[in-house]
Every structure is written in structure tokens, then in C-alpha cells.
N, C-alpha and C positions, 0 to 999 in steps of 0.2 A: 193643485192646479198652478195658478200663479201666485205671486207673493200676497194677494188679497184673501185667498182662500186656502192655501196649501199649509199654513201654519196650524190648522185644525187637524190635519192629517199625521198619523205617526210616521216618523221618520223610517226609511227603508235603507237596507245595506246595499253596497255595490254588488252587482252581479260579477261573477268571474268569467262569464261567456264573452268570448272574444270574436269580433267581425273585423273583416278587411276595411281599413279606412278607404274612402273614396278619394280624399284629397290628401296627398302626402307633401310635406316640406313647406307647408304654408303656417304651420302652428306658431303663433307669437309665444315668445318666451316668457312673457310676464302678464298676468291677468289680475285685476283687481275686482272684489265683489263687494258690493255694499248689501249687508244683511246676512245673518246667519240662522235664518229660518229654515224651513224645509226646502224651498226652492233654491235659496242661497246655498245650503249644504249640498244639494244635489249638484248644482252647476259647479260648485267647488270641487266635488269628487270627480266630476267629468274632466275639468281642467287639469287636475293632478294626473289622472290617467293619461291624459293626452300628452304628459311630459312638460307641462308649463309650470313656471314658478307662480305660486298663487298666494296672494294677499287677501284677506278677508277683513273688512271693516265693519264694525258693530259698536253700539253704545256699550255693550259689554265685551271686553276684549277677550275674556276667558271663554266666553261662549263662540267668540269668532274664531279662537284658535282651535276649538273642539269641532269646528264645522266639517272638516274632513281631515284625514290623516296627511301630513305633510304640508299643511297650509301655515301661513304666517299671520297670526291675529294681530289686529290694532284696533285702537280706540277711535271712534267717530269724533271728528273735531280736532284731533291731535295728530293723527298720522298723515302724513304726505301719501298720495296715490303713487304706486310703484308700477302699475300695470299700463301696458299700451292698450289692452282692451279693459274696458270698465263696465261690469254688469250690475245694473240697479235692480237687485233682487228684494224689492221693497213694495209696500202697498202704494199705490199711486199718491194718496194724500201725503206721503212722506217725501215725495220728490223735491218739492219746492225747498224744503230745508237743506237738502243734499246739493241741489243746485246753487243755492245762494253761498253754502259754505265752500264748494269745490268747484265753482264755474271757471275760474281762472286755470286751475289744475287739468280741467277736463278738455281744454282748447287743444286741438290736435289729436284728441284720442278717439278710438272707436267705443262709443256708448251703446251698450245693448239695454233696451226697455224691455222689461218682461210683464209690465202690468196689464191686468184686465180691470179698468176702472169701473167697478161696479158699486152701484147703491144696494146694499144688502137688505134694505128694507122693501125694495120693489124689484130688485134683480134687473133693474134698467141699466144702461151704460151712463155712468155719471162723469161728465167732462166739464172743464171750465168753459164758459161761454165763448163760442166762435172756434173752439178747438174740436177738430174732426177725429182725432184719435190721441191716446196717450203719447204715441211715438212721434207724431207731428207736433204735439205741444212740446216735448222734450227738444226736438230739432230747432223749433222757434226760439227756444230759451239758450240754446247752445249752437248758435250759427257757425262756429269755428270747430265743432266736433262732427264727427261721422256717426250718425244714428242708425242702429240696426234694431228691428223688431224681432224678437225671438223668444222661445221658451214659454210662451203664454198659452199655447195650444196643446200642452202636455201636462199631466198631473205630476206632481213631485215624485210620486213612487215610480213611475215609468222612466223618469229622468234618472232616479238614483239606481234603478237596476239595470237600465240601459234596454229594457224590453218591454214590448206591449203585445200580450197575446201571442207569445212565442216568437215575435219578430223584433228585430232592432227597432227601438223608439225613434220616430222621426220628427226632427225639429224643423217647424217652417219659419223661414226668414224672409224679411222685406227691408229693402233700403235703396237708397238713391245713390249709394257708393259701393260699387262692384267689388272693389279691392277689400273694403271693410266687411263686406257680406262674405267673401270668401275667406277671410281671416277667421271670421266667427265659424263658419262651416268647417274649417280645417281642424279647429280644436275640437269641435263636437264630434266630427268624424274620426279624428285620431283617437278618441275614446271608445270607438265601436259602434256609436250611434249614426244615424243617418240624417240627411237634411233634404229638404226642397225649397226651391227658389221661388216665393211668391211674388217677386216682382218689386217695383219701387215702394217707397216708403208709404205712399198713399194707400197702399194694400194693407197696411196696418189696420184700417178701419174694418176690413173683412176678418182679419185674424182675431181682432178683439171681439167681434160679434161671435165668431167661431168660438172663442175661449169662453165667452160669458155663457153661451148655450151649454157647453160642456160643464161648467161650474153649477148651473141650474139643474142639470140631470143628476150632477153627483150629489147636490144638496137634497133633491127629491128622492134619491137611493133608486134611480133608474139606471145609473152608470156607476160602476165601483170605482172608489178613488185609487184602487190599484190598476185600473185599467184605462178607460176613456176612448176617445175617438182614435182610430188607427188610420194611417196613410198606407194604402197597399200599391206597390209598384209591380 
């Protein structure tokens, strides 16, 4: 699902199925992804397929380089961010270290938060005091960045294949910055997936609850990790 649960799932290969992109000409040429787990690898594959130049940063640079064919691997704490869009494909508890190490470089960037901040002992949402969502927490920490919530309402397998139950996987996005949201949607749609606009960043609260429920159903084997909730248009 998200970076908190998906690393327990087997990696899925990219689907060869092609779909017509909804947004053309908006894909940013450089995307950086923190994390080379299942979600990070799936998003890296999407970004490469969209035609972007992709950097993956991980503590293990070899794992980063193997995240998807065509990416550039880099070591956390040593590499500079090359992307205009930066995806935090990490468990929420790992965010603070990334924000501390790279806050200056993240200024002016579009930062995509994928976390579902769950306490896996209770399956309740677990956020710092006063924080309403992981995305709003990141936005408060990075006032000079454009934060987008995304990729947290889909399992890693459906991101990697680009399909969910025979239809293109749909990524739900929320942000207060319309241009940033469109840029993220463009690279997702450029890879053949689809997006829906969930509205302003405060809607991340709803998306994280949605994501948490889907994870709970996956853990209790009521929803397959290769499927999950499907948005039908």
C-alpha cells in the first residue's frame, strides 16, 4: 500500500498495457524518490515510463539503482537532490530525518507525501500532537515547498502494474498548489495511470483514513494486496 505496509508485499513487474494520458506536455523532466522499497520502486517505474529522468535516494545506493530500470541510484546523506518533484516513499517515522537533512534543498520543490501514518499495534492513525495529517505535517515543516498528497490510497502492486481489476490504477491527489498537483498528475498519467483531484491539502486527512482502512483490510486478508479499492469513473 504505502511505504508503511508495502515493503512486506512482493514486488510486481511493470505492465505492458498502455493507456492514453489525460495530461500531456506537463511532465517534469527530473524526479527524485526517497526510498527504494515497493512503493518507491513502483513510483520510480511510473516516472521512468512517463519519460522523466529519475533519481532514487536510499541508504543502500545499490538498492536505489535497482529500484527500476533506467534510474540513477544515490546514497542518502551524500547525494544532492536532482529532481523538481521529490517523492517521499518512506514510512512516516523516517520523514523527520529526511526533512532535517534536506530541508534547504527541498525549498521550491514539489514534495509528494505518500505516507499512511499508522500505529501497527492498533491500526489507528498515529501522528504528532496537533498534526491533522502526514501531508499537513510535512507542509508545516517545509513552508517553502509545494506539498502534494498522493500514492497512499493504492497498493504497491497496482502502482507497479498500472492496473487494478482490469482498469487503469487511479491515484488520488490533494494539494493547495494547483500547478504542483497538475505536474504530479502529468507524470502519473504519462505512464498510463489515471488521477483524481481530491481537492486542497486538508483533504489528506480523508485520504489517509481511506488508505489506513485499505491496509487494515489487506492485513486481515479481506482485500488482496494485488487489488484494493478501485475508483470507477
